[in-house]
C-alpha positions in Angstrom: 0.7 -67.7 -7.6 1.8 -66.8 -4.3 5.3 -65.7 -5.5 3.5 -63.6 -8.3 1.6 -62.0 -5.6 4.6 -61.0 -3.7 6.4 -59.8 -6.9 3.4 -57.7 -7.7 3.2 -56.1 -4.3 7.0 -55.3 -4.5 6.6 -53.7 -7.9 3.6 -51.6 -6.6 5.9 -50.3 -3.7 8.5 -49.5 -6.0 6.2 -47.5 -8.3 5.2 -45.6 -5.5 8.3 -44.8 -4.2 9.5 -43.3 -7.4 6.3 -41.4 -7.9 6.8 -39.8 -4.7 10.4 -38.8 -5.6 9.2 -37.2 -8.8 6.4 -35.2 -7.1 8.8 -33.9 -4.3 11.2 -32.7 -7.1 8.3 -31.1 -8.9 7.1 -29.2 -5.7 10.7 -28.0 -5.2 11.0 -26.5 -8.8 7.8 -24.3 -8.2 9.3 -22.7 -5.0 8.5 -18.8 -5.5 11.6 -16.7 -5.7 12.5 -14.6 -2.6 10.6 -11.4 -2.3 12.6 -8.0 -2.0 11.4 -4.3 -1.1 13.2 -1.2 -2.0 12.3 2.5 -1.6 13.1 5.4 -4.3 14.9 7.4 -2.0 17.0 7.2 1.4 14.8 9.7 3.0 11.8 11.9 2.0 10.1 15.1 3.5 7.0 15.2 5.1 3.9 15.0 3.0 6.2 13.9 0.2 5.7 10.6 -1.7 8.0 7.8 -1.2 7.8 5.1 -3.7 8.2 1.4 -2.7 9.1 -1.5 -5.1 8.6 -5.1 -4.6 10.0 -7.8 -6.7 9.9 -11.9 -6.2 7.4 -14.1 -4.7 4.7 -14.9 -7.1 4.1 -11.5 -8.6 0.8 -10.6 -6.6 1.5 -8.3 -3.5 0.0 -7.3 -0.4 1.1 -4.0 1.1 0.5 -2.8 4.9 2.0 -0.4 7.3 1.3 2.6 9.8 -1.6 4.4 8.8 -2.3 2.4 5.6 -6.0 1.3 5.4 -5.9 0.4 1.7 -3.8 -2.1 0.0 -2.8 -2.6 -3.6 -2.8 -6.3 -3.7 -2.0 -6.6 -7.5 0.8 -4.0 -7.7 4.5 -4.3 -7.4 4.7 -0.7 -6.3 3.0 1.4 -3.7 3.2 4.9 -2.6 2.9 6.3 0.8 3.5 9.7 2.6 3.5 10.9 6.2 2.9 14.4 8.0 5.3 13.7 10.7 9.1 12.9 10.6 10.2 9.5 11.6 10.7 6.0 10.3 7.9 3.8 9.3 7.9 0.2 8.3 5.9 -0.8 5.3 5.4 -4.6 4.9 4.9 -6.3 1.5 3.9 -10.1 1.3 3.8 -12.7 -1.6 3.4 -16.2 -1.9 3.6 -16.6 1.9 6.7 -14.4 2.2 7.1 -11.3 3.9 9.7 -8.5 4.0 9.8 -4.8 5.3 11.0 -1.6 3.9 11.5 1.5 6.3 10.4 4.8 4.9 12.5 7.4 6.6 10.6 11.0 6.8 12.7 14.1 7.7 11.6 17.7 8.5 9.4 19.8 6.3 10.6 21.6 3.2 11.1 25.4 2.9 7.7 27.4 2.5 8.9 28.5 -0.8 9.3 24.9 -2.3 7.1 23.7 -4.8 4.5 21.4 -3.2 2.1 18.9 -4.7 -1.0 18.0 -2.6 -2.0 15.4 -1.6 1.3 13.8 -2.2 -0.1 10.3 -2.0 -3.7 9.2 -2.8 -5.7 6.3 -3.2 -8.6 6.0 -5.8 -10.5 3.3 -7.3 -10.2 2.3 -10.9 -12.1 4.9 -13.0 -12.6 7.5 -9.9 -11.0 10.9 -10.5 -7.8 11.8 -8.7 -7.4 15.6 -8.0 -4.1 17.4 -7.0 -3.3 20.9 -6.6 0.3 22.7 -6.4 1.5 25.4 -4.3 5.0 27.4 -4.2 7.2 27.9 -7.2 6.6 30.6 -9.5 2.8 30.5 -9.4 2.6 29.1 -13.1 2.5 25.2 -13.1 2.8 22.6 -15.9 1.6 19.1 -15.4 2.9 16.0 -17.0 2.6 12.1 -16.8 4.0 9.1 -18.5 0.7 7.5 -18.4 -1.5 10.7 -19.7 -1.9 12.5 -23.1 -2.5 15.8 -21.8 -4.4 18.5 -23.8 -4.4 21.2 -21.2 -1.3 20.9 -18.5 -1.5 24.3 -17.0 -3.0 25.6 -13.9 -2.7 25.2 -10.1 -4.6 22.0 -10.1 -5.0 18.8 -12.1 -7.5 15.9 -12.3 -7.2 12.6 -13.9 -8.4 9.0 -13.9 -7.0 5.9 -15.0 -8.0 2.9 -17.0 -5.7 0.4 -15.1 -4.5 -0.4 -11.6 -1.2 0.2 -10.1 1.0 3.0 -9.1 0.5 6.4 -11.4 2.4 9.5 -11.2 1.8 13.3 -12.1 4.5 15.6 -12.1 4.2 19.4 -11.8 6.7 21.9 -12.9 7.1 25.6 -11.7 9.8 28.1 -11.8 12.5 25.4 -12.7 11.4 23.4 -9.6 9.7 19.6 -10.0 7.7 17.7 -7.7 5.7 14.6 -8.0 2.6 13.1 -6.7 1.7 9.7 -6.7 -1.7 7.9 -7.0 -2.4 4.4 -6.0 -5.1 3.3 -8.4 -7.0 0.1 -6.8 -9.4 -2.4 -7.6 -12.9 -1.5 -7.6 -13.2 -4.6 -5.2 -11.2 -2.5 -2.5 -13.1 -0.1 -0.3 -11.7 3.4 -0.5 -12.9 6.4 1.6 -14.4 9.1 -1.1 -12.5 12.5 -0.8 -14.8 15.6 -2.1 -13.1 17.2 -5.3 -13.5 20.7 -6.7 -15.4 21.2 -9.8 -12.9 19.7 -12.6 -12.7 19.7 -16.2 -12.6 16.3 -18.1 -9.8 13.8 -17.5 -6.2 15.0 -17.9 -7.2 18.9 -17.6 -5.9 21.4 -15.6 -7.6 23.9 -13.6 -7.1 26.9 -11.1 -5.4 29.2 -13.7 
């Protein structure tokens, strides 16, 4: 009987050892891929949108940086703009990893250039985003890969979106093209409400 007990104890230790090795291998296999961050341009002008893209991690991202008081934790892309020239570090975190991208902002564009304002804005899911254009020829046409637009003309444009993430609105005038970026955030994120002018229904131009 004593011999059987020793054998049983030895067997139990062996099983635990093998099980531990298996669990360790499983944990290693589930390690998240390295996170990376990139910017869509080497530099942008003041008040111009810079679009950042993250990959890797666990697919859920948290963005932060100077003058950013809103984050889009679920989006792989995020847009920022700054009113002054300089280099601004934007950090994105995922699965316990953190990486930083630098946004290089240079001087203002010519006063005759086509501009879209605000270059970047944050809105809640379902909240109206409003933008306006200046410069160019004075005749404006709006487009977006995410919208079916019935009335694309006018110096201003309004839209709302049914999904979170980065959205873009492009305006064309006199052969010039520029883009505004909209971070559509979950309703769980508090966003300061910006008063908007009286606008038509979703996807309509105004100020013609």
